[in-house]
C-alpha positions in Angstrom: 127.8 82.2 117.4 127.5 84.0 120.6 129.7 83.9 123.8 129.2 80.6 125.5 129.1 82.3 129.2 126.6 84.8 127.8 124.4 82.1 126.3 124.3 80.2 129.6 123.4 83.3 131.6 120.5 84.2 129.2 119.4 80.4 129.3 119.4 80.6 133.3 117.5 83.8 133.4 114.9 82.6 130.9 114.3 79.3 132.9 114.2 81.2 136.2 111.8 83.8 134.9 109.4 81.0 133.5 109.8 78.9 136.7 108.6 82.0 138.9 105.8 82.9 136.7 102.2 82.8 138.2 99.0 82.6 136.3 99.1 86.4 135.4 102.4 86.2 134.4 101.7 83.5 131.9 98.7 85.4 130.7 100.9 88.5 129.9 103.8 86.3 128.3 101.6 84.0 126.2 98.1 85.9 126.0 96.2 83.1 127.7 96.2 80.8 130.9 94.0 77.7 131.0 93.4 75.4 133.9 91.1 72.4 134.6 88.2 73.4 137.0 89.4 70.9 139.6 92.8 72.4 139.8 91.7 75.8 140.8 90.4 76.1 144.6 88.0 79.1 143.9 87.1 79.7 140.3 85.6 83.0 140.7 88.2 84.3 142.9 90.8 83.2 140.4 89.0 85.1 137.7 88.6 88.1 139.8 92.4 88.3 140.6 93.3 88.0 137.0 90.8 90.8 136.2 92.1 93.0 139.1 95.5 92.6 137.9 94.8 93.4 134.4 92.9 96.6 135.5 96.0 97.7 137.5 98.1 97.3 134.4 95.3 98.8 132.2 95.1 96.0 129.7 91.9 94.2 128.5 91.4 90.4 129.5 88.5 88.1 129.1 87.9 85.3 131.7 85.5 82.5 131.6 84.7 79.1 132.7 83.0 76.2 130.6 83.2 72.6 130.1 85.6 71.9 132.8 87.9 74.5 132.4 88.7 77.9 133.6 90.4 80.5 131.4 91.7 84.0 130.8 92.5 85.5 127.2 94.4 88.9 126.8 92.5 91.1 124.3 95.0 92.7 121.9 93.6 95.0 119.3 96.6 95.8 117.6 98.6 92.8 116.6 101.0 94.5 114.3 104.0 94.4 116.7 103.6 90.9 117.4 103.4 90.1 113.8 106.9 91.6 113.3 108.1 89.6 116.4 106.6 86.2 114.8 108.4 86.9 111.5 111.7 87.6 113.2 111.3 84.5 115.3 110.4 82.3 112.2 113.4 83.6 110.2 115.7 82.8 113.3 114.4 79.2 113.4 114.9 79.0 109.7 118.5 80.0 110.1 119.3 78.0 113.1 117.5 74.6 112.9 119.3 73.6 109.8 122.6 74.2 111.7 121.5 71.6 114.4 120.2 69.2 111.7 123.5 69.4 109.9 125.4 68.5 113.2 123.3 65.3 113.6 121.0 66.8 116.3 117.1 66.3 116.9 116.2 69.9 117.7 113.0 70.3 119.7 111.6 73.5 121.3 111.8 73.2 125.3 110.9 76.6 126.1 109.8 79.6 124.6 109.0 83.0 125.8 108.5 85.8 123.7 111.5 86.1 121.3 113.8 83.6 123.4 113.8 80.1 122.6 115.5 77.2 124.3 116.0 74.2 122.1 117.1 70.7 123.3 117.1 67.2 122.3 117.0 63.9 124.4 119.8 61.9 122.9 122.7 64.1 124.1 122.9 67.1 126.6 123.1 69.7 123.7 121.0 72.9 124.3 120.6 75.9 122.1 119.6 79.4 122.8 118.0 81.7 120.4 116.8 85.3 121.0 115.1 86.7 117.9 114.8 90.3 119.1 118.5 90.4 119.8 119.6 88.2 116.9 121.7 86.1 119.6 122.3 82.3 118.8 124.6 79.9 120.7 124.9 76.7 122.6 126.0 73.2 121.6 123.0 72.3 119.8 124.1 74.9 117.0 127.8 74.6 117.3 129.0 71.0 118.3 128.6 67.7 116.5 126.1 65.3 118.2 128.3 62.5 119.9 125.6 59.9 119.5 126.5 57.3 116.8 122.9 56.4 115.9 121.3 58.5 112.9 119.2 61.2 114.0 115.4 61.1 113.8 113.6 63.7 111.8 111.8 66.2 114.2 108.7 68.3 113.6 111.0 71.5 114.1 113.4 70.2 111.5 110.6 69.5 109.0 109.2 72.8 109.4 112.6 74.8 109.3 115.3 72.9 107.5 114.9 72.4 103.8 114.3 68.6 102.6 117.8 68.5 101.0 119.3 68.9 104.6 117.1 66.5 106.2 119.2 63.5 107.5 119.4 60.8 104.9 119.6 57.9 107.2 116.9 59.3 109.5 115.2 56.7 112.0 111.8 58.5 111.3 109.9 61.3 112.6 110.0 61.9 116.6 
């Protein structure tokens, strides 16, 4: 596991970055941004601003408005780099989620940005941080036994990334 102070700093930077992200920043990070039409003051101005910023960055985007939503999508002709990142991200979750399950936590993804993930669960204050690009893992979710006496529920994340033999045997069901 990684240095707890560094993990906390990484976690704080990730949350601060996401908190200050505008619509264009969301588009760059996730490849899409979608709003209900009534949540946007001027739909055409919103679309024009997204396209203006994309032109300045020399990236291709598509914007549109239909069925009560306004949207922007990043056009990515070459996906080879992103597929490598997805594989690295999945492998990291395959290694870390079973750790949380063994410690009787119920891991769920709270925040995900690129290769960085923050996992939490509601029964205790345990937080776990992972960075697939740097292979950094740390936090109480992956290191400390859950203090809650009740048996853990089986989360979707645990079902996807922990082998069935490591699922909690006295689980309360899927959350």
